[in-house]
Biopython code that builds the backbone (N, CA, C, O; Angstrom):
import numpy as np
from Bio.PDB.StructureBuilder import StructureBuilder

atoms = [
    (1, "UNK", "N", (94.356, 99.642, 111.122)),
    (1, "UNK", "CA", (93.247, 99.849, 112.029)),
    (1, "UNK", "C", (93.500, 99.088, 113.335)),
    (1, "UNK", "O", (94.219, 98.089, 113.370)),
    (2, "UNK", "N", (92.900, 99.583, 114.373)),
    (2, "UNK", "CA", (93.060, 98.964, 115.692)),
    (2, "UNK", "C", (92.177, 97.725, 115.816)),
    (2, "UNK", "O", (91.212, 97.581, 115.065)),
    (3, "UNK", "N", (92.494, 96.827, 116.754)),
    (3, "UNK", "CA", (91.651, 95.654, 116.958)),
    (3, "UNK", "C", (90.216, 96.052, 117.269)),
    (3, "UNK", "O", (89.970, 97.078, 117.902)),
    (4, "UNK", "N", (89.284, 95.244, 116.824)),
    (4, "UNK", "CA", (87.864, 95.538, 116.957)),
    (4, "UNK", "C", (87.241, 94.776, 118.112)),
    (4, "UNK", "O", (87.653, 93.657, 118.419)),
    (5, "UNK", "N", (86.246, 95.382, 118.756)),
    (5, "UNK", "CA", (85.512, 94.654, 119.792)),
    (5, "UNK", "C", (84.437, 93.750, 119.189)),
    (5, "UNK", "O", (83.735, 93.057, 119.925)),
    (6, "UNK", "N", (84.299, 93.746, 117.861)),
    (6, "UNK", "CA", (83.285, 92.929, 117.205)),
    (6, "UNK", "C", (83.801, 91.520, 116.917)),
    (6, "UNK", "O", (84.994, 91.325, 116.683)),
    (7, "UNK", "N", (82.900, 90.546, 116.937)),
    (7, "UNK", "CA", (83.285, 89.208, 116.484)),
    (7, "UNK", "C", (83.605, 89.234, 114.989)),
    (7, "UNK", "O", (83.143, 90.117, 114.267)),
    (8, "UNK", "N", (84.387, 88.275, 114.532)),
    (8, "UNK", "CA", (84.692, 88.183, 113.106)),
    (8, "UNK", "C", (83.394, 88.129, 112.301)),
    (8, "UNK", "O", (82.432, 87.464, 112.686)),
    (9, "UNK", "N", (83.391, 88.837, 111.186)),
    (9, "UNK", "CA", (82.219, 88.872, 110.324)),
    (9, "UNK", "C", (82.229, 90.125, 109.475)),
    (9, "UNK", "O", (83.194, 90.889, 109.484)),
    (10, "UNK", "N", (81.142, 90.331, 108.739)),
    (10, "UNK", "CA", (80.975, 91.498, 107.884)),
    (10, "UNK", "C", (79.757, 92.266, 108.364)),
    (10, "UNK", "O", (78.705, 91.682, 108.622)),
    (11, "UNK", "N", (79.904, 93.574, 108.481)),
    (11, "UNK", "CA", (78.866, 94.418, 109.061)),
    (11, "UNK", "C", (78.598, 95.631, 108.182)),
    (11, "UNK", "O", (79.528, 96.314, 107.751)),
    (12, "UNK", "N", (77.319, 95.895, 107.918)),
    (12, "UNK", "CA", (76.940, 97.136, 107.260)),
    (12, "UNK", "C", (76.930, 98.224, 108.320)),
    (12, "UNK", "O", (76.439, 98.025, 109.431)),
    (13, "UNK", "N", (77.483, 99.386, 107.960)),
    (13, "UNK", "CA", (77.596, 100.474, 108.923)),
    (13, "UNK", "C", (77.433, 101.813, 108.215)),
    (13, "UNK", "O", (77.347, 101.876, 106.989)),
    (14, "UNK", "N", (77.392, 102.874, 109.003)),
    (14, "UNK", "CA", (77.345, 104.228, 108.483)),
    (14, "UNK", "C", (78.309, 105.081, 109.307)),
    (14, "UNK", "O", (78.436, 104.893, 110.517)),
    (15, "UNK", "N", (78.979, 106.012, 108.647)),
    (15, "UNK", "CA", (79.919, 106.900, 109.336)),
    (15, "UNK", "C", (79.111, 107.983, 110.048)),
    (15, "UNK", "O", (78.379, 108.734, 109.403)),
    (16, "UNK", "N", (79.240, 108.067, 111.382)),
    (16, "UNK", "CA", (78.526, 109.084, 112.155)),
    (16, "UNK", "C", (79.443, 110.208, 112.615)),
    (16, "UNK", "O", (78.968, 111.268, 113.023)),
    (17, "UNK", "N", (80.759, 109.986, 112.552)),
    (17, "UNK", "CA", (81.709, 111.043, 112.894)),
    (17, "UNK", "C", (83.056, 110.687, 112.285)),
    (17, "UNK", "O", (83.406, 109.516, 112.147)),
    (18, "UNK", "N", (83.796, 111.718, 111.926)),
    (18, "UNK", "CA", (85.141, 111.533, 111.373)),
    (18, "UNK", "C", (85.990, 112.694, 111.856)),
    (18, "UNK", "O", (85.549, 113.844, 111.856)),
    (19, "UNK", "N", (87.212, 112.385, 112.268)),
    (19, "UNK", "CA", (88.089, 113.410, 112.819)),
    (19, "UNK", "C", (89.501, 113.207, 112.292)),
    (19, "UNK", "O", (90.037, 112.100, 112.332)),
    (20, "UNK", "N", (90.092, 114.279, 111.802)),
    (20, "UNK", "CA", (91.487, 114.257, 111.353)),
    (20, "UNK", "C", (92.347, 114.457, 112.592)),
    (20, "UNK", "O", (92.308, 115.516, 113.218)),
    (21, "UNK", "N", (93.124, 113.434, 112.945)),
    (21, "UNK", "CA", (93.946, 113.518, 114.157)),
    (21, "UNK", "C", (95.391, 113.895, 113.853)),
    (21, "UNK", "O", (96.239, 113.912, 114.745)),
    (22, "UNK", "N", (95.664, 114.198, 112.579)),
    (22, "UNK", "CA", (96.994, 114.650, 112.196)),
    (22, "UNK", "C", (97.871, 113.523, 111.694)),
    (22, "UNK", "O", (97.562, 112.344, 111.865)),
    (23, "UNK", "N", (98.973, 113.912, 111.069)),
    (23, "UNK", "CA", (99.943, 112.955, 110.529)),
    (23, "UNK", "C", (99.320, 111.947, 109.564)),
    (23, "UNK", "O", (99.759, 110.799, 109.490)),
    (24, "UNK", "N", (98.283, 112.384, 108.815)),
    (24, "UNK", "CA", (97.661, 111.506, 107.829)),
    (24, "UNK", "C", (96.777, 110.426, 108.410)),
    (24, "UNK", "O", (96.515, 109.420, 107.751)),
    (25, "UNK", "N", (96.303, 110.621, 109.655)),
    (25, "UNK", "CA", (95.479, 109.626, 110.336)),
    (25, "UNK", "C", (94.110, 110.232, 110.637)),
    (25, "UNK", "O", (94.003, 111.391, 111.036)),
    (26, "UNK", "N", (93.057, 109.417, 110.437)),
    (26, "UNK", "CA", (91.710, 109.832, 110.816)),
    (26, "UNK", "C", (91.113, 108.817, 111.786)),
    (26, "UNK", "O", (91.500, 107.649, 111.815)),
    (27, "UNK", "N", (90.164, 109.298, 112.572)),
    (27, "UNK", "CA", (89.366, 108.441, 113.428)),
    (27, "UNK", "C", (87.946, 108.468, 112.885)),
    (27, "UNK", "O", (87.376, 109.534, 112.653)),
    (28, "UNK", "N", (87.380, 107.279, 112.683)),
    (28, "UNK", "CA", (85.998, 107.154, 112.233)),
    (28, "UNK", "C", (85.158, 106.543, 113.338)),
    (28, "UNK", "O", (85.577, 105.595, 114.001)),
    (29, "UNK", "N", (83.969, 107.097, 113.528)),
    (29, "UNK", "CA", (82.966, 106.453, 114.371)),
    (29, "UNK", "C", (81.911, 105.929, 113.421)),
    (29, "UNK", "O", (81.353, 106.672, 112.614)),
    (30, "UNK", "N", (81.646, 104.638, 113.530)),
    (30, "UNK", "CA", (80.688, 103.974, 112.654)),
    (30, "UNK", "C", (79.631, 103.289, 113.508)),
    (30, "UNK", "O", (79.932, 102.746, 114.571)),
    (31, "UNK", "N", (78.401, 103.321, 113.037)),
    (31, "UNK", "CA", (77.318, 102.619, 113.716)),
    (31, "UNK", "C", (76.910, 101.426, 112.861)),
    (31, "UNK", "O", (76.665, 101.563, 111.663)),
    (32, "UNK", "N", (76.840, 100.257, 113.488)),
    (32, "UNK", "CA", (76.414, 99.036, 112.800)),
    (32, "UNK", "C", (74.905, 99.135, 112.569)),
    (32, "UNK", "O", (74.153, 99.508, 113.470)),
    (33, "UNK", "N", (74.471, 98.795, 111.344)),
    (33, "UNK", "CA", (73.082, 99.012, 110.941)),
    (33, "UNK", "C", (72.165, 97.798, 111.059)),
    (33, "UNK", "O", (70.946, 97.966, 111.061)),
    (34, "UNK", "N", (72.701, 96.587, 111.156)),
    (34, "UNK", "CA", (71.830, 95.408, 111.160)),
    (34, "UNK", "C", (72.473, 94.268, 111.932)),
    (34, "UNK", "O", (73.657, 94.309, 112.270)),
    (35, "UNK", "N", (71.667, 93.255, 112.202)),
    (35, "UNK", "CA", (72.166, 92.043, 112.858)),
    (35, "UNK", "C", (72.251, 92.186, 114.358)),
    (35, "UNK", "O", (71.772, 93.170, 114.922)),
    (36, "UNK", "N", (72.868, 91.194, 115.018)),
    (36, "UNK", "CA", (72.936, 91.176, 116.474)),
    (36, "UNK", "C", (73.727, 92.353, 117.062)),
    (36, "UNK", "O", (73.538, 92.708, 118.225)),
    (37, "UNK", "N", (74.606, 92.951, 116.265)),
    (37, "UNK", "CA", (75.418, 94.072, 116.746)),
    (37, "UNK", "C", (74.802, 95.429, 116.380)),
    (37, "UNK", "O", (75.434, 96.467, 116.572)),
    (38, "UNK", "N", (73.570, 95.422, 115.854)),
    (38, "UNK", "CA", (72.892, 96.644, 115.415)),
    (38, "UNK", "C", (72.928, 97.705, 116.515)),
    (38, "UNK", "O", (72.637, 97.430, 117.679)),
    (39, "UNK", "N", (73.295, 98.931, 116.109)),
    (39, "UNK", "CA", (73.353, 100.049, 117.044)),
    (39, "UNK", "C", (74.701, 100.222, 117.721)),
    (39, "UNK", "O", (74.957, 101.249, 118.350)),
    (40, "UNK", "N", (75.549, 99.242, 117.597)),
    (40, "UNK", "CA", (76.875, 99.324, 118.216)),
    (40, "UNK", "C", (77.714, 100.377, 117.497)),
    (40, "UNK", "O", (77.736, 100.434, 116.267)),
    (41, "UNK", "N", (78.396, 101.201, 118.270)),
    (41, "UNK", "CA", (79.248, 102.247, 117.709)),
    (41, "UNK", "C", (80.703, 101.811, 117.839)),
    (41, "UNK", "O", (81.169, 101.436, 118.915)),
    (42, "UNK", "N", (81.408, 101.873, 116.708)),
    (42, "UNK", "CA", (82.819, 101.503, 116.675)),
    (42, "UNK", "C", (83.646, 102.746, 116.446)),
    (42, "UNK", "O", (83.246, 103.625, 115.683)),
    (43, "UNK", "N", (84.775, 102.832, 117.082)),
    (43, "UNK", "CA", (85.738, 103.895, 116.797)),
    (43, "UNK", "C", (86.992, 103.232, 116.256)),
    (43, "UNK", "O", (87.661, 102.466, 116.950)),
    (44, "UNK", "N", (87.299, 103.545, 114.992)),
    (44, "UNK", "CA", (88.458, 102.958, 114.332)),
    (44, "UNK", "C", (89.377, 104.064, 113.840)),
    (44, "UNK", "O", (88.922, 105.133, 113.435)),
    (45, "UNK", "N", (90.648, 103.798, 113.880)),
    (45, "UNK", "CA", (91.656, 104.777, 113.468)),
    (45, "UNK", "C", (92.508, 104.162, 112.373)),
    (45, "UNK", "O", (92.887, 102.993, 112.448)),
    (46, "UNK", "N", (92.809, 104.969, 111.346)),
    (46, "UNK", "CA", (93.629, 104.473, 110.256)),
    (46, "UNK", "C", (94.075, 105.603, 109.341)),
    (46, "UNK", "O", (93.814, 106.774, 109.614)),
    (47, "UNK", "N", (94.745, 105.244, 108.257)),
    (47, "UNK", "CA", (95.258, 106.257, 107.335)),
    (47, "UNK", "C", (94.122, 107.000, 106.629)),
    (47, "UNK", "O", (93.123, 106.400, 106.236)),
    (48, "UNK", "N", (94.291, 108.307, 106.476)),
    (48, "UNK", "CA", (93.268, 109.146, 105.857)),
    (48, "UNK", "C", (93.221, 108.972, 104.351)),
    (48, "UNK", "O", (92.157, 109.105, 103.745)),
    (49, "UNK", "N", (94.349, 108.680, 103.743)),
    (49, "UNK", "CA", (94.377, 108.619, 102.286)),
    (49, "UNK", "C", (93.971, 109.956, 101.710)),
    (49, "UNK", "O", (94.446, 110.999, 102.159)),
    (50, "UNK", "N", (93.103, 109.935, 100.728)),
    (50, "UNK", "CA", (92.648, 111.162, 100.059)),
    (50, "UNK", "C", (91.358, 111.700, 100.676)),
    (50, "UNK", "O", (90.791, 112.665, 100.163)),
    (51, "UNK", "N", (90.887, 111.099, 101.759)),
    (51, "UNK", "CA", (89.579, 111.453, 102.305)),
    (51, "UNK", "C", (89.596, 112.757, 103.093)),
    (51, "UNK", "O", (90.513, 113.023, 103.871)),
    (52, "UNK", "N", (88.566, 113.559, 102.873)),
    (52, "UNK", "CA", (88.289, 114.745, 103.690)),
    (52, "UNK", "C", (87.240, 114.322, 104.712)),
    (52, "UNK", "O", (86.205, 113.771, 104.336)),
    (53, "UNK", "N", (87.485, 114.566, 105.980)),
    (53, "UNK", "CA", (86.595, 114.062, 107.028)),
    (53, "UNK", "C", (85.151, 114.558, 106.860)),
    (53, "UNK", "O", (84.216, 113.808, 107.142)),
    (54, "UNK", "N", (84.952, 115.777, 106.416)),
    (54, "UNK", "CA", (83.594, 116.299, 106.246)),
    (54, "UNK", "C", (82.833, 115.533, 105.164)),
    (54, "UNK", "O", (81.614, 115.385, 105.256)),
    (55, "UNK", "N", (83.529, 115.052, 104.153)),
    (55, "UNK", "CA", (82.884, 114.307, 103.075)),
    (55, "UNK", "C", (82.502, 112.895, 103.499)),
    (55, "UNK", "O", (81.713, 112.245, 102.813)),
    (56, "UNK", "N", (83.039, 112.409, 104.606)),
    (56, "UNK", "CA", (82.774, 111.040, 105.050)),
    (56, "UNK", "C", (81.501, 110.909, 105.884)),
    (56, "UNK", "O", (80.949, 109.815, 106.001)),
    (57, "UNK", "N", (81.035, 112.003, 106.457)),
    (57, "UNK", "CA", (79.878, 111.940, 107.352)),
    (57, "UNK", "C", (78.640, 111.431, 106.623)),
    (57, "UNK", "O", (78.268, 111.948, 105.570)),
    (58, "UNK", "N", (78.011, 110.413, 107.197)),
    (58, "UNK", "CA", (76.769, 109.879, 106.669)),
    (58, "UNK", "C", (76.907, 108.879, 105.543)),
    (58, "UNK", "O", (75.897, 108.387, 105.040)),
    (59, "UNK", "N", (78.127, 108.560, 105.126)),
    (59, "UNK", "CA", (78.243, 107.618, 104.015)),
    (59, "UNK", "C", (78.223, 106.176, 104.532)),
    (59, "UNK", "O", (78.676, 105.897, 105.642)),
    (60, "UNK", "N", (77.693, 105.267, 103.710)),
    (60, "UNK", "CA", (77.677, 103.854, 104.082)),
    (60, "UNK", "C", (79.084, 103.266, 104.068)),
    (60, "UNK", "O", (79.972, 103.727, 103.350)),
    (61, "UNK", "N", (79.249, 102.245, 104.877)),
    (61, "UNK", "CA", (80.534, 101.556, 104.949)),
    (61, "UNK", "C", (80.281, 100.083, 105.235)),
    (61, "UNK", "O", (79.221, 99.697, 105.727)),
    (62, "UNK", "N", (81.274, 99.280, 104.916)),
    (62, "UNK", "CA", (81.264, 97.874, 105.288)),
    (62, "UNK", "C", (82.469, 97.629, 106.182)),
    (62, "UNK", "O", (83.598, 97.963, 105.822)),
    (63, "UNK", "N", (82.223, 97.045, 107.346)),
    (63, "UNK", "CA", (83.305, 96.696, 108.269)),
    (63, "UNK", "C", (83.478, 95.191, 108.199)),
    (63, "UNK", "O", (82.541, 94.433, 108.445)),
    (64, "UNK", "N", (84.690, 94.768, 107.859)),
    (64, "UNK", "CA", (85.014, 93.352, 107.785)),
    (64, "UNK", "C", (86.026, 93.058, 108.894)),
    (64, "UNK", "O", (87.095, 93.665, 108.946)),
    (65, "UNK", "N", (85.677, 92.123, 109.777)),
    (65, "UNK", "CA", (86.557, 91.759, 110.888)),
    (65, "UNK", "C", (87.049, 90.333, 110.659)),
    (65, "UNK", "O", (86.255, 89.398, 110.568)),
    (66, "UNK", "N", (88.372, 90.181, 110.569)),
    (66, "UNK", "CA", (88.992, 88.875, 110.385)),
    (66, "UNK", "C", (90.083, 88.722, 111.441)),
    (66, "UNK", "O", (90.979, 89.560, 111.537)),
    (67, "UNK", "N", (90.009, 87.667, 112.222)),
    (67, "UNK", "CA", (90.954, 87.431, 113.312)),
    (67, "UNK", "C", (91.033, 88.634, 114.254)),
    (67, "UNK", "O", (92.104, 88.971, 114.759)),
    (68, "UNK", "N", (89.888, 89.273, 114.482)),
    (68, "UNK", "CA", (89.810, 90.403, 115.397)),
    (68, "UNK", "C", (90.306, 91.715, 114.834)),
    (68, "UNK", "O", (90.291, 92.728, 115.534)),
    (69, "UNK", "N", (90.747, 91.723, 113.581)),
    (69, "UNK", "CA", (91.281, 92.946, 112.970)),
    (69, "UNK", "C", (90.254, 93.499, 111.974)),
    (69, "UNK", "O", (89.894, 92.818, 111.014)),
    (70, "UNK", "N", (89.782, 94.733, 112.201)),
    (70, "UNK", "CA", (88.776, 95.301, 111.296)),
    (70, "UNK", "C", (89.419, 95.988, 110.086)),
    (70, "UNK", "O", (90.519, 96.536, 110.156)),
    (71, "UNK", "N", (88.686, 95.932, 108.988)),
    (71, "UNK", "CA", (88.998, 96.722, 107.804)),
    (71, "UNK", "C", (87.712, 97.407, 107.409)),
    (71, "UNK", "O", (86.630, 96.835, 107.538)),
    (72, "UNK", "N", (87.826, 98.637, 106.925)),
    (72, "UNK", "CA", (86.640, 99.402, 106.538)),
    (72, "UNK", "C", (86.698, 99.692, 105.050)),
    (72, "UNK", "O", (87.712, 100.157, 104.530)),
    (73, "UNK", "N", (85.595, 99.410, 104.375)),
    (73, "UNK", "CA", (85.440, 99.794, 102.970)),
    (73, "UNK", "C", (84.347, 100.846, 102.930)),
    (73, "UNK", "O", (83.194, 100.580, 103.270)),
    (74, "UNK", "N", (84.730, 102.055, 102.506)),
    (74, "UNK", "CA", (83.774, 103.151, 102.400)),
    (74, "UNK", "C", (83.132, 103.117, 101.029)),
    (74, "UNK", "O", (83.807, 102.923, 100.017)),
    (75, "UNK", "N", (81.814, 103.308, 101.004)),
    (75, "UNK", "CA", (81.090, 103.306, 99.739)),
    (75, "UNK", "C", (81.311, 104.643, 99.035)),
    (75, "UNK", "O", (81.475, 105.681, 99.677)),
    (76, "UNK", "N", (81.313, 104.597, 97.696)),
    (76, "UNK", "CA", (81.515, 105.867, 96.952)),
    (76, "UNK", "C", (80.335, 106.808, 97.088)),
    (76, "UNK", "O", (80.351, 107.904, 96.527)),
]
sb = StructureBuilder()
sb.init_structure("model")
sb.init_model(0)
sb.init_chain("A")
sb.init_seg("    ")
for serial, (resi, resn, name, xyz) in enumerate(atoms, 1):
    if name == "N":
        sb.init_residue(resn, " ", resi, " ")
    sb.init_atom(name, np.array(xyz, "f"), 0.0, 1.0, " ", f" {name:<3s}", serial, name[0])
structure = sb.get_structure()
């Protein structure tokens, strides 16, 4: 994933858009749901894995930022 504009921390979010950009890579747009960053929209790019972009829309996620590097955990 690309560096995040968020401070280090853990953020509850929801997937508002997902796009398959090819070569096994997807772009996710996530909106932070609570705290001082509430309403902030993040665009992160990473490996698609087994995910279908249409199935990702509206699902909850957790964004964890450590040393400026975000990781996303998608809820089942």
